[in-house]
N, C-alpha and C positions, 0 to 999 in steps of 0.2 A: 880612318881610310887604309893604314897600314896592313890589316889583315886581307882586305879586298884587293889591294894591287898584289899582295902576295899571292893568292890564289890564282890571280888572270897570269902571274908570272910563272907558276908550277904548271899550270896547264899547258902554256905555250912551250914550255921546256920539255914537259913529261908526258903529255897524253899519247894515249894508245890510239894510233889510226889505222890499225886493221882490225878483223873481227877476233875476238878475243873470248875464249869462256864461254858462257851463254849467250852472248853476244851473237854466235854462229847460228843461235835460233832464227834469227831475223835474216839472215843468209839464205837459212834453207827455207823460210818463207818465201823469199824475194824468188827462188828458184820454182816453188811449186807454182807461185802466179804466172810466172814465166812459161812453164810447161804445160798447167791445166787451167790457166784463167784465173781471177781475182773470185775468190767466194767470200761474201760478208762475216759468214761464221766465223773465218779465220781470224777475225781481230780480237773476238773476245775468247776465243779458246784458251784453255788454261796454260801456264806454263809454270812449273813446279807447282806452288800453292796460289799462285795469283791469276788474275785476268788482265794482263795489262792492255786494255783496249785504247785507252790515251795514247799510251807510249807506241803502241803500234802504229795508230792511225796517223800520228804526226811524223815518225820515223818513215813510215812506206812513202808517204808524199813526198818527204824530204829527199830519200832514196830515188825516187822518180825523177825528182827534178835535178839530182845532182850527180846522177848516175851511182848512187850509194859513197860520196865522198864522205868518208867518216869523220873528216876534220869538220865538216859543216855542222855536224851533230852537236858539238860543243857549244854553238851557239844557241840552241834551246837550254842546254843544261846551266848556261851562265847566266841565261835570262832568267829562268826559273829560280836560280840559286839567288840572285841579287833580288828579283820580285819578291821573293818569301822575306827576305831581309827587310825591304823597305815597309813591306805590309805589316810587319811585327814592329817596326820601329816606328811606324805611325800609330799601330796601337798603343806602344809606349807613350807617344807623346801624348795623345788622348787620354789615356788614363793616369799619366802624370803631368797633366797642364797647369794643376794647383800647387805642384811642389817646386821646391828650387832647381832652378835651370841646370846648376852644376851636377846634383843627383840625377836627373834625366839624362845629361849628356854621359854621365858614366854608365849608365844602365844601357843605353844604346852601345857605348864602347864594347861593354860585357856581351852583349846581342851580338856585334860584329866579329867578334873572338871566336863564338861558337860557330856563327853562321857560316864564316870561312875557316875553321880551323884545320890545319894539314892534318888531325888523327882522322878525318874522313878522307884519306887520299884516294883512296878507290872511287870514291864520290866524285874526285875532282880530276882523276885523268884516265878514268873508264866511261866512255859515252853511254853506255847501256843505264847506268845509274842515274840517267835522265828520269826514270821511273819513280826513283825514290824522292828526286827535287820536285818532281811533278806533284807526288802525293805531298810532299812537306808545304809546297804552295798552297796546293788546295786544301789541305787540312786547316793551315792556317785561316785560309779565306772564309773557310764554314764556320768555323769557330767565333772567329772575329765578328763576320756578318750577324750569328744568332746573339752574340753578346752586347753587341750596338744597339740593336731595340728587339728582345725577344718576344715581345708581346706583338710586333708587327707582321702581317702575313707577309708583306715585302721582301722582309729579313729571312724569315722561315723558310719561304720558296729559294731565295738566292742561297740559304746556307744548304738546302737539299740539294739544289744543284751541285755544288762544289763538293758536297760528300759523294754523291756520285761519280763525281769526277776522280776524285781521290781514291775511292774503292776500285774503280777501274784503272788506276794507275798503280797501286799495290795494294795488298789485302788489309793491309793496316788501316786502311781509309773505313773499313765495315764499321770500326770503334767509334767513328765520328757520327754515326746516324744516332747512337745510342746516347753519346753525349751532349749532341744539339739537341735531343729530344727531352733529355731530362733537365737542361738549361730553361727551355720553353716553358714545359712543364712546372718546372720551380717558381718561376715569375708568374704563374696564374692564379697564385696564392693558397692553393690546395692541392698538394701532390696526388691526391685521389680525385679530385674534381675532374671530370670527364669533359674535353672543350673540342672544339673544331680543330686546334692545334694539335691535341693529343691524338685524334684519329688520323690527320695528316701524317703525323710522325710513324704511327703505328703502321701504316698502309706502306709508308717508305720502307720500314724496315722487313715488313713482311716481302715486299716486291724485291728489294735487293738481297733477301736471304733464299727466296725461290728461283731468282735467275742467277745468281753466283755461286752457290754452294754446290748443288749438284753436278757431279763431274769433275769437280775437283780433285785430283789425285791425293791417294794417301800414302805419302811416301814415309818408310821408316818409322811403319806405325807398329811393329811388332812389340816394342817396349813402351808403355805409356809411364811417364813420371807422373809421382804423387804430386799432391796440391803443394808441400813443402818445398819440393822440389822444383816445381814451375814458380814458386814466389820468389825462391832464391835467384833461379834463373833470371827473372824479369828484374830483380836487383842489380846482379853484377851486368847484366845486358846494357842497362841503361845507365850503369855507374862508370862503365869503362870509358867513354869519350871524356868524361869529367876528369878523371885520374890521370888520363893520357895526355891532357892539356899541360898537367904537371910532369908526369915522368912518360917521356915518349920512346920506348923502346923500338928497336928495329924487329918487326915479325914478318913473316911469310904472309902473301895475300891471303885474306878471309880466315886469318889464323891468329887467335886473340892468346894472350899469356896466361899460363896457369898457375895453379899454386898458391903462393902467399898472395900476388897480385890479383887473382880471382878474389881472394878474402878482402882485400883492400877495396877493390871495385865496389863490391857488396856492401861494405861499410860506409864508403863515400855516399853511396846511394840512399842507404837508412838514415845518415845525416843530413841529406838534402831534403828526404820527405820529411823528417822533422822539422827543419827550417820553413819548408813550405807550409806545413799544417800550423 
């Protein structure tokens, strides 16, 4: 319970309660709605490389109900954060029901450290990061749903609903469609066998690609990194929160450490990938 209580205290102490950085986009949207009326298309309009429809729908309704009291947005952030933790803890309990309870408790304790880590401090005191917590919650729900009974239509449909919610919270949710489709196809007994579930997921992937990708701006696209650079970036990006749990230096907002720490982050992720494999 310590990490969970800590993050509640740090949000109470440090939460930003005024429009900050990209959160001003919601303020501009409120002004446009006030001046020109509400247009449904504004909900899924792109912001950076995302279409945060779920985030906008919740926060616009909340702004209407609270006269845009930003403090109230942390209710949704905390709910999504704790919801994702509880969902993954339940999945751990289901997966580890046949192992020693001490090991299971230890796994859930480690999950709590990651779920409520101060390394993600922007996620904890900047309410715009509701969209990341929504994406995290819906991604977990989508993958746990399809993993529970991958051959059941009800689980496939439920997983696809969560995939759509995740994608329209943050663009990383697009990957969930391919992962869920792979899980469903893998359990069919033949990876090349075409089933009704195969067609279902192909239809979902085509539909979300057609609706999501056209019109998303291409920012900073003058120099495209090579494959090796992209792989190394992914390793460093995923290794950063793990290393920072041990070494937590102060950095400015949205700025990661460079140099030797970058190498440590990348090596930590390589080690984690090896252990997972």
